[in-house]
C-alpha positions in Angstrom: 275.1 -9.9 94.8 273.1 -7.4 92.7 272.4 -7.8 89.0 274.4 -4.8 87.9 277.5 -6.1 89.7 276.9 -9.6 88.2 276.7 -8.0 84.8 279.9 -6.1 85.4 281.7 -9.3 86.4 280.5 -11.1 83.2 281.7 -8.5 80.7 284.2 -6.5 82.8 287.1 -8.2 81.1 286.1 -7.3 77.5 285.0 -3.8 78.5 288.6 -3.2 79.7 290.3 -5.0 76.8 288.3 -3.2 74.1 289.5 0.4 74.9 293.0 -1.0 75.6 293.2 -2.4 72.1 292.0 0.8 70.6 294.6 2.8 72.5 297.3 0.3 71.3 296.0 0.9 67.7 296.3 4.6 68.2 299.8 4.2 69.4 300.6 1.9 66.5 299.6 4.7 64.1 302.2 6.9 65.6 304.8 4.1 65.2 304.0 3.7 61.5 302.1 0.5 61.6 299.3 2.0 59.6 301.6 2.6 56.6 302.9 -1.0 56.9 299.5 -2.6 56.8 298.0 -0.2 54.3 294.2 -0.2 53.8 293.9 -3.2 56.1 294.5 -1.0 59.0 291.2 1.0 58.5 288.8 -2.0 59.1 290.8 -2.9 62.2 290.4 0.6 63.5 286.6 0.5 62.9 286.4 -2.9 64.7 288.3 -1.3 67.7 285.9 1.6 67.5 282.8 -0.5 67.7 284.2 -2.5 70.7 285.2 0.7 72.5 281.7 2.3 71.9 280.0 -0.7 73.3 282.3 -0.7 76.3 281.5 3.0 76.9 277.8 2.3 76.8 278.2 -0.5 79.4 280.3 1.7 81.8 277.8 4.5 81.4 274.9 2.2 82.4 276.8 1.0 85.4 277.6 4.6 86.6 274.0 5.7 85.7 272.6 2.9 88.0 274.6 4.2 90.9 274.0 8.0 90.3 270.3 7.6 89.2 268.6 9.7 86.6 269.3 12.2 85.3 272.8 12.3 86.8 273.9 9.2 84.8 272.9 10.5 81.4 274.3 14.0 82.3 277.7 12.4 83.0 277.8 10.7 79.7 276.7 13.7 77.7 279.0 16.2 79.4 282.0 13.9 79.4 281.9 13.2 75.7 281.2 16.9 74.9 284.1 18.1 76.9 286.4 15.7 75.0 284.8 16.7 71.7 285.4 20.4 72.5 289.0 19.7 73.3 289.3 17.9 69.9 287.8 20.9 68.1 290.1 23.3 69.9 293.2 21.3 69.1 292.2 21.1 65.4 291.6 24.8 65.3 295.0 25.5 66.9 296.7 23.2 64.4 294.8 24.5 61.4 294.8 28.2 62.2 292.4 30.8 60.7 291.5 28.3 57.9 289.4 26.4 60.4 287.1 29.3 61.0 284.0 27.2 60.1 285.1 24.0 61.7 283.1 24.5 65.0 280.0 25.6 63.0 280.1 22.6 60.7 280.7 20.1 63.6 278.0 21.6 65.9 275.4 21.7 63.1 276.2 18.1 62.0 275.9 16.9 65.6 272.6 18.7 66.3 271.0 17.4 63.0 272.2 13.8 63.7 270.7 14.0 67.2 267.4 15.8 66.4 266.6 13.8 63.2 268.8 10.6 63.3 269.0 9.5 66.9 265.6 10.9 67.9 264.0 9.4 64.8 265.5 6.0 65.4 264.5 5.9 69.1 260.9 6.9 68.2 260.7 4.3 65.4 262.1 1.5 67.6 259.8 2.4 70.5 256.8 2.6 68.1 257.6 -0.8 66.6 258.1 -2.6 69.9 255.6 -0.9 72.2 253.2 1.1 69.8 253.4 4.0 72.2 256.0 5.2 74.7 255.5 7.8 77.5 257.8 10.4 78.9 257.8 13.5 81.1 256.2 16.3 79.0 257.7 19.0 81.2 261.2 17.7 80.8 260.9 17.5 77.0 259.5 21.1 76.9 262.4 22.4 79.0 265.0 20.8 76.9 263.5 21.7 73.5 262.9 25.3 74.6 266.5 25.8 75.7 267.9 24.0 72.7 265.8 26.1 70.3 266.9 29.4 71.9 270.6 28.5 71.8 270.4 27.1 68.2 268.8 30.2 66.8 271.1 32.6 68.7 274.3 30.8 67.7 273.7 29.4 64.3 271.0 31.5 62.6 271.0 35.0 64.1 274.6 35.8 62.9 273.4 35.8 59.3 271.1 38.8 60.1 273.3 41.0 62.2 274.7 44.1 60.5 277.7 45.1 62.5 279.8 42.4 60.7 279.1 41.4 57.1 278.7 37.6 56.6 277.8 34.7 58.8 279.6 36.0 61.8 279.4 38.1 64.9 281.5 41.1 65.8 283.8 40.5 68.8 281.4 42.1 71.3 278.4 40.2 69.9 280.3 36.9 69.9 281.3 37.5 73.6 277.7 38.3 74.6 276.2 35.3 72.7 278.9 32.9 74.1 278.0 34.1 77.6 274.3 33.7 76.9 274.8 30.2 75.6 276.8 29.2 78.6 274.3 30.7 81.0 271.3 29.0 79.3 273.0 25.6 79.4 274.0 26.2 83.1 270.4 27.0 84.0 269.2 23.9 82.1 271.6 21.7 84.1 270.4 23.3 87.3 266.8 22.6 86.5 267.7 19.1 85.3 269.6 17.9 88.4 268.3 20.1 91.2 265.3 22.4 90.8 263.0 20.1 88.8 264.8 16.8 88.7 261.4 15.0 88.7 260.8 16.4 85.1 263.6 14.0 83.9 262.7 10.8 85.7 261.4 7.9 83.6 257.6 7.5 83.9 257.8 4.1 82.3 259.9 2.7 85.1 257.8 1.0 87.8 260.4 1.9 90.3 259.5 5.6 90.1 256.3 7.1 91.4 255.2 10.6 92.1 253.6 11.8 95.3 251.9 15.2 95.7 251.1 17.3 98.7 249.3 20.6 98.7 252.3 22.7 97.4 255.0 20.5 96.0 255.5 17.4 93.8 258.4 15.1 94.7 259.6 12.2 92.7 260.8 9.1 94.7 262.8 6.2 93.4 262.4 2.9 95.2 265.5 0.8 94.6 265.0 -2.9 94.6 268.6 -3.6 93.8 271.5 -2.4 96.0 273.9 0.0 94.3 277.1 -1.3 92.8 280.2 -1.2 95.0 282.2 2.0 95.0 285.2 0.2 93.5 283.1 -0.9 90.5 281.7 2.6 90.1 285.1 4.2 90.2 286.5 1.7 87.7 283.5 2.2 85.4 283.7 6.0 85.6 287.4 6.0 84.8 287.0 3.5 82.0 284.1 5.5 80.6 286.5 8.5 80.2 289.1 6.2 78.7 286.6 4.9 76.2 285.3 8.3 75.2 288.8 9.7 74.8 289.7 6.7 72.5 286.6 7.2 70.4 287.2 10.9 69.8 291.0 10.4 69.1 290.1 7.6 66.8 287.7 9.8 64.9 290.5 12.4 64.5 292.9 9.7 63.4 290.8 8.2 60.7 289.6 11.6 59.4 292.3 11.7 56.7 291.3 8.3 55.4 287.6 9.4 55.4 288.6 12.6 53.5 290.3 10.6 50.8 287.3 8.3 50.5 284.9 11.2 50.3 287.1 12.9 47.6 287.3 9.7 45.6 283.5 9.5 45.3 283.2 13.2 44.5 281.2 14.1 47.6 281.4 17.6 49.2 283.8 18.0 52.1 281.0 18.7 54.5 280.3 15.0 54.4 283.5 14.4 56.4 282.2 16.5 59.2 279.0 14.4 59.2 280.9 11.2 59.4 283.2 12.4 62.2 280.3 13.7 64.2 278.5 10.4 63.8 281.5 8.5 65.1 281.8 10.8 68.1 278.1 10.5 68.9 278.1 6.7 68.7 278.3 6.1 72.5 275.4 8.4 73.2 273.4 7.3 70.2 273.7 3.6 71.1 272.8 4.3 74.7 269.7 6.2 73.7 268.6 3.5 71.3 269.2 0.8 73.9 267.1 2.8 76.4 264.3 3.0 73.8 264.4 -0.7 73.2 263.9 -1.3 77.0 260.9 1.1 76.9 262.7 3.9 78.8 262.1 6.7 76.4 262.7 9.3 79.0 266.3 8.1 79.3 266.6 8.3 75.5 265.4 11.9 75.6 267.8 12.8 78.4 270.7 11.4 76.4 269.7 12.9 73.0 268.5 16.3 73.9 271.0 16.6 76.7 273.8 15.8 74.2 272.6 18.4 71.7 272.4 21.0 74.4 275.9 20.2 75.8 277.4 20.1 72.3 276.2 23.6 71.3 276.1 25.1 74.8 279.7 24.2 75.6 281.3 24.2 72.1 280.3 27.7 71.1 281.6 29.5 74.2 284.9 27.5 74.0 285.6 28.3 70.4 284.5 31.9 70.9 287.1 32.4 73.6 289.8 30.8 71.4 288.9 32.9 68.4 288.8 36.1 70.4 292.2 35.3 72.0 293.8 34.5 68.6 292.1 37.3 66.8 290.4 35.0 64.3 287.2 35.5 62.5 284.7 32.8 63.5 282.3 31.8 60.8 279.3 30.6 62.8 276.1 31.2 60.8 274.7 28.4 58.7 273.4 28.8 55.2 269.7 29.0 54.1 269.4 25.3 53.2 270.8 24.2 56.6 268.5 26.7 58.3 265.4 25.3 56.8 266.4 21.7 57.7 267.4 22.7 61.3 264.1 24.6 61.9 262.1 21.7 60.4 263.8 19.2 62.7 263.1 21.4 65.7 259.5 22.0 64.7 258.8 18.3 64.1 260.4 17.4 67.5 258.3 20.0 69.2 255.2 18.6 67.7 256.2 15.0 68.3 256.9 15.6 72.0 253.9 17.8 72.7 251.6 15.1 74.0 253.7 13.0 76.3 253.3 10.0 74.0 255.2 8.8 70.9 254.4 6.6 68.0 256.0 5.1 64.9 255.0 7.9 62.5 256.9 10.5 64.3 260.1 8.5 64.1 259.6 7.8 60.4 259.2 11.5 59.7 262.3 12.4 61.6 264.3 9.7 59.8 263.0 11.1 56.5 264.3 14.5 57.5 267.7 12.9 58.4 267.8 11.2 55.0 267.1 14.5 53.3 269.8 16.1 55.3 272.3 13.4 54.3 271.2 13.5 50.7 271.4 17.3 50.4 274.8 17.2 52.1 276.1 14.8 49.4 274.2 16.5 46.5 273.7 20.1 47.6 
């Protein structure tokens, strides 16, 4: 009996119960239980959220063990991004043209949380526990290069085009940029899982080594543990989607309560988007931090940068298609303050990941940038 299957048997019950309770809570909201319990319902929802997030991380690890890197991390990032895109599209269809800036605010918040918050925390934890952590320099360069290109083209360039006045593209420009974003993300996935898969394998894992011949480099994984049974993998993959769906729907359900709380303290409405994005990114964030604690920083990179790429590379084309079909104007360009913070986060990440080794200072700097981002969101 392999260790992963033993682990699954030990916590399989709670990993099923947690999302089930969350779905029951969501159903209870539709039946009016929230109104009956009042403010007591919100802490219960948050408790269900935490349990569901932990269950999602567990199931993602079980599936990742079977698929191997980077397929496991790709599954988690794409699955939650697809669900997040569906949530954004549903909110846009419900809200109409007034939600023209919803996708921009959500994508920007997600990218900043990942680049400064999650990355900073992973670097800091790795530096505290191991002083230095190693990773594949080529993989980090590929991910950061692609992310930088898509970010600039989708969130910054619209402010400087002249066909349409304002932070927006004309219909033809929006169509072209949406296609470019999708193509760039598609090529990145091709490089990640097929062409240069060895770029994204964990160099800190003793089970991975690289052998070279005269022309090619191939990465070989030696498995000491047999893979989990197909039944366990199927159940974990299904429950992973169930957990992610519950997390995203829960974020949508508690959004009105968060808006009331934000308004009560006099904070800008943009803070709501930051909080919702944080909730949606919890499974990936916790999985990335957990990998850093186990000295698998490459896995943390795959999760964090892959999530940022999936968020912007899939969301922008989806909302572009919807806005073009509905004839809405899509506000997509970010303001000057947001541009400075975004470019700073990209620049610091590029410098931090330029040597193939990390340390505690790099994590501290990114967390400071994250703190500045949060502070200037609350006090613009």
